[in-house]
N, C-alpha and C positions, 0 to 999 in steps of 0.2 A: 504493500500500500504506500509506504514512504517512498519507495523507488518510483512509483507511478506519479506521485505528487511532485517530486523533484524534477521528473522528466517534463512536467508542464512548463518549466522555465524556458525551454527551447521555443515553445509556442507563444509564450508571453513576452518575449524580448521586444518584439516590434510594438505590440500594444502599449507596453510600459514606456517605451521610448516616445511613442506618439502622445501618450498622456503627459509626459514630461514637457514636451514641446507645447502642448495645449496650455498647461499652467504657466509656462514662461511667457506665452503670448498674452494670457489673461493678466499677468503681472504688469504689463505695459500700461494698465489703467492709472498707475500712479504718476505717469508723465503728463504734464499739462503744458501745452504750447499755444501761442496766440495765432500762429499761422494756420489758416483754415485748411489748406491742402494737407499739411503734415498732421493736423489734428484729425482730419477725416481718415487718413491712412492709418493712424494709430487706432482709431475706433474700429476700423475694419479688421485689423489684426487681432484686437481684443475680442471682437465678435467671433472671428474664426476660432480663437482659443475656446470660447464658450461652446461652440458647435463640436469641437474635437472632444472636449471633456464630456459633454452630454451624450455623444455617440460612442463613448468608450466601451460600453457593453456590446454594441454591435461590432466594433473593431475586434474585440476579444473573440467573438463568434467566428468572424471571417478568418482571423489568424489561426485559431485552433483547428478548424476543419481544413484550412489550406495546408497545414502542416501534417495533420493526422492522416488524411486520405489523399490518394492520387486520383482524385475524381472531383469534378466541379459541382456535381449534384448536391453533396452535403452543404457546400458553401452557399449555393443559390437558394436551396430550401431553407437553410438556417436564417438567411436574411429575410425571406418571406415570412417565416414563422415568428421572427422577432417583431416584424411590423404587425402581423396579425394579433400577437399577444397585446401589443400596445393599443391597437384599434379596439380590441375586445374591452379592455378596461376603460377606454375613452368613452364608449357609448353606453356601457351598462353599469359603470360604477356610480355610487351615490355622490351627489354634489354637495352634501352637507358637511364633509370633512374640512378640516383647516386647509388653507391654501398650500401649505408646505408639504402636504401629502400628494400633491399633483406635480407634474413636470410640464414645462413649456414645450417639450419635444413633441412634434407633430400636432401641436395645438391649432385648432381652427374653429370658425363659427359660421353658421348659415346666415345669421342675422346679428344685429347689434345686441339682442337680448340673450342669446344662447351661446355659451362658450363650451366647447368640448376639449377636455384635457385628459391625457392618460394618467394613470396612477404612477406614483414614484416608486419603482421597484428596484432601482439601482442595479447592482451586479446580479441580483437574484434572477432578473429576466434572462441574462446570459446563461446562468447555470441551468435554468429550466429548459431553455432551448437546446443547449448542448446535450442535456440528458435525453430529451425527446428524440433528437436527431440521431444520436448514437444507437438508441434502441431500435428505432424504425428503420434506419439504414441497414443495420446488421440483419434484421428480420427480412427485409426486402431482398437481400442478396441470396437468401435461402429459398426464395419463392421460385416455383417452376412455372413456365409459361403454358400451362395446360390446366384443365379443370375449370373452375369458376373464373369468368372474365379473362380468357386466355389472350384476348386482343390487347390487354393493357400491359405495357412493358413494366419491367421492374422499377425503373426510375419514376414512372408516373404513379405506380402503386406506392412507392416510397413517399412521394409528394402528398398523395391523398392521406396516407396514414399519419404523416407528420402534422399536416394541417388539422386533421380530425382530433388528434390528441392535444394539439395546441389550443384548440377551441375549448376542449374539456377543462384543461388546466386553467385557461383564462377565466372560464366561468367559476371555477373553484376560488381563484384569487379574488375575483369581484365579490364573491360571497363571504370570504373570510377576512378580507382586508380591513373592513371596519372594526372587527374584533382586535386585530393586531394594532390598528391605529389607536384604539382606546387604551390598550396596554402601554403603548409608547407615550401617550399623553399622561397617563398616570405616573410613569417614571419621571417625566419632565416636571410634572406638578409637584411630586415629592421633593425633588431637588430644589425647586423654586421656593417652596414653603420653608425649607430648612437651609436656606442659602447662607446663613451665618455660621453654620456648623461646618468645620473643616472636613469632616467625614463626607458631607454632602458634596463638597467640591471634588473629593476623590471619586465618588460615584459619577458625578457629572463628567469628569475627564475620562473615566473608564467607559462610560456610556458613549461619549463623543467619539472615542477611538474606534469602538466596535462599529458604530454607525458609519464612520468615515471609511473603514476598510470594506464595508459592504456597499459603498457607493451611495449611502443615504445621509451623508453629512449635512446636506442642505436642510434637513428637518430640524436638526439640533441648532444650526446656525440661525435659521429664521425664527425658531421658537424662542431662543435666549438672546441673541444679539439684536434682533429687530422685532421680537414678539413680546407677548404679555408675560412670558416666564422670566424675562430679564428685568422686570420691574417697570415702574412708571415714575415720571417726575413732571411737575408743572413749574415753569419759570415765573418770574415776576410779571411777565406780560400775559399770564394765563394761557400760555401755549403748552400743550401736553406732549411729552416725549415718551415713547414706549420702546423698551428693549435696552439691554445693557450698553451696546455700542452707541445707540442714538443718545442715551442719557449722558454717556461719557463725553461725547463731542459737544453736546449742548452745555453741559456744566463747565467743560474746559474753556469754551468760548466766553462763558459768563464769569470765569475765574472764581467758581464756587464749587469745586469738586467735593462731593459728599463721601462719607465713609462707605466702603464696600462697592462703589461704582467701578466697573472694570474687572470685577472678580472672575468673570467667565472668560476673560481673554488673556489674563496674565501669563498663564502657563505656556501659551503659544510662543512667547519670547524665549523661554528656556528650551523648548523642544526644537524650534526652528533655528535658533542662533547657536545652540550648544550641543544638544543631543544628536541631531541629525548630522552636523559636521563631524562629531566624534565617531559616529557610526561609519561615515564615509572614510575618515582617516584610518580607522581600525580595519576596514575592509582592504584598503590599499596596502597597509602594513603586512597583511597576510597573503599578499600576492607575491610569491617567490620567483615566478618566471618573468623575465624581462619583457618578452613579447606580450604576455598577458597584461603586464603592468602598463604598457603603452596603450593597449586597448581600453583598460579600465579607467585610467586617470581622466580621460576626456568625458566619459559618461558621469563619473563622480563629480567632476567640475560643474557640469550642467545641473546635476542634482543639488549641489551646494548653492549655486546661483538661484535655483528655484526655491530652495528653503529660505535663503537669506533675503532675497529681494521680492519674491512672489508670495512668500508666506505660506507655502504649501509643502508639507512633509509627506503627502499621500503617495507620490510616485516612489519615493525611497521606501516607505513602509510597506507598500504592496510588493516591492521587489524582495523585501525581507521575508515575506510570506513564502516565497519559493526558494530563496537562497539559504535562509536560516530561520525556519519557523520558530524554533526554540528561542532564538534571540528576539524575535518579534514579540513573543509573549512577555519576555523580560522587559522589553521596551514599553509595552502597554502598561504594565504594572508600575514601573518606575516613573513614567511620565505622570501617572495618576497620583502616585505618592508625592511627587514634586508639587503638584497642584494643591494637595492637602497641606504640605509644608509651607507653601507661600500664603495660604489662607491663615494658618496658625501664626505667621509672622505679620499678618495684617498688611500684606503687600498686594496692591491692586494697580494694574497698569493696562489701560485700554488701548485702542488703536484709532488712527485717523481715518475717517471715511472720505473716500475720494468722490469727485463729482459723479463718477460712474459707479454708483453703489450696488450695481447688479452683482458684482463680484467683490466680496469683502476680504481683504488680505490682512489678517491679524498676525502680529508677531514678526514684522519685517525689520530688517536692519535699519532702514531709513527712519521708521517711527522710533526705534530705540535710541538712535543717535539724537533725534529731535527732542525726545523727552529727557535724555541724559543731560542735554545742554539747557533745559528749562529749569530755572532755580527751584520752583515749587515741587518739581518731580525728580530732581537729581538724586535725593536720598532713596527714593523708591526704586529708581532705575539702578542705583548702585547695589541695592539688595538683590535685585534680579540678576545683576552681573555676578555677584558672589555665588548665588545659588547655581547659576548657569556654569560657572567655572568649576565648581565642585562636581556638578553633573557630568561635565566633560571628562574629568579625571576618572570618576567612577565608571563611566562607560568604557574608557580605555581598559580599565582593569577587568571589567566584565567580558569585553570582547576577547581579551587575551585568555581568560579562563575558559570562555566558551569554546574557542578553537583549540585550546590546549587539552581540555578534558571533556566538557559537556557535549561537544558536537559528535563525540564517539558514541553512537547508539549502543555499542556493545562494550565500551570501556576496555578493560584488560581481561575480559572473560575468555574462556576457551572458544566461544563462538567467534570472538574478534580475531583470535590467533588463526583459527581455521579460515576465516574470511581473508585475512592477509595472505595466507599460504596459497589459497585458490587464486587470488589476484596475481601473485608473483608467478605462480605456475603458468597462468595464461599469458604472461609476458615472456615466457621462455626460461624462467628461473632467475635467481639473483645474479648469476654470472652474466646473463644476457643484458642486464641493465647497465647502460653506459652512463646515463644521467637521469635523475628524477627530481622534479620540483612540483610545486602545487600552487593553486589559488584556493580561495575559500569554497569553490564548488567543483574543482576539477584537478586531475593529476596529469602532469605533462612528463612524458618519458621519451628518452632517446635510447634505442636498442643497438646492440652490436650486430645482431642478425634479425632483420625484420621478418624473415620467413618463419621464425619460431613463435611469432605472435599468433594467438588464437582469439580472434574477436568474439566468436560465439561463446567461448568459455568466459571471456571478460563480462559479457552481457548476462551471464548466469550468476554473476556476483551482484553487488549493489550498483555497479556501473550501469548507466542507461544510454550512453551514446559514446561511440568511438569515432574520432575524426583524425585523418592523417594530415599532418602539416608537412611543409616542405622540409622540415627538420624535426623528425620525431612524431609522436602521437599525442593527441589531446583527448583525454578520457574524462567525461563528465561523471562525477561520482556523488555529488551532493555535499552537505556540510562536513561529512567525515573525511574529506579529501586531505586536509592538512594533517589530521591525526594519522591517517593511513600512510601518507608519505613519510611521516616521521618514524612510524613503525618499520617501514621497509628499509629506510636508511639505517636504522638501528640494527636490523637483521643483517644487512649487507656489511656493516662495520664489524659485527660479531663474527661473521663468516670470514672476513678478511683477517681478523686477528687470529682466528683459529688456524687458518692456512699458514699464516706467518709463524705461528707457534710450532706447527708440524715441520715447516721448512727448517727452522732453527734446530729442532730436535733431530 
């Protein structure tokens, strides 16, 4: 099961790269210029970023089936089923839910009074469609073209089956979505009622991370940053402001910041400015192969820019789900604990809303520098800086321990030793290994005799992909790659010492 999960990384590389570009484009909304042509061009790029992020589930579907099958039918039917699923929820869902339970994707209206919008399903829609297509495609390949309806080809039968099951699942979602929405609202209301309790901020951050990783982060953001769960405030001119982010900006403009305002945004500075950079640095430090390091640093740099300037950690966090799931779980817990610690220290720091508030970028470097230089907020920003610096160091220690010990699913057990022996045997033995290095997800080997390599035997271990480079082989193995490489080097060293001993004897 773990092997299959790690193997998904190969299909997810392009969607994750596209998502990263989308958030980088959306981050351009912080730039304001007076030139109309340049301003229009920037708005166009920002809107393209919105579209890319909104279509991320569809991009995942296309990339997954394009990599899994050597057939265009699953890709085409997957796109159609995704559209059908959204259309089903668009026309048959209840309109009484809060606005953040709907998405603007595919939204349209017949007249000025009726607006049809699909339900916000996030990445759940992609998972559902992938599950349906996998089942119906495999069953259609086993169908014989005789008996009932022999004139229908297997591809057409596959399409009919996939659409039929998509309609059924769409009906079930429409039926059960209000129940799920009520549970989500209860969770948000519980946090909102107890927002002075640091434990509630821990739950909020934990809840926010889970929703973000499932593509439903907009629900939390609109509910707390711009909705009733973030509180309300009336200024001296009797103008009412709702939502934590709106209240922060209004009170900051009036120079009358109240206690607790910005509490739902503070942790983003620590995550975006310190935790994510530490994760990226830790990843690069564990890339031992020079060629892999050249490939990785550019991607990590873009991830760093996205986190610092666009205020989004999602592309990096989703990558962790496939690169190091255990490290992602640690990240979710620690980021939530940091949110609780900041609440206990009475540290609150909001973010500046840009003119284009369709995309709210919380926890950016530009905002942090601006608040650090503001006299009234300097001490608050300094506390965030101290907590962030500690988090950076703690993350480096955790990453070292993870790839040193925790990433070995088998640790030093007999199973691990047998796994290592099978892997080495598939490479042609220890004596056949000329050089071996690793990255956090792969093992790179150079062999004396390539004819001794047994790719089939390699794939029977935890390895899930073997690629030949112009100089050696690149073997995707998952988070245990660093530990496995270290064990093989240790075995080779012991063997060399044994041979040297016998020679001297």
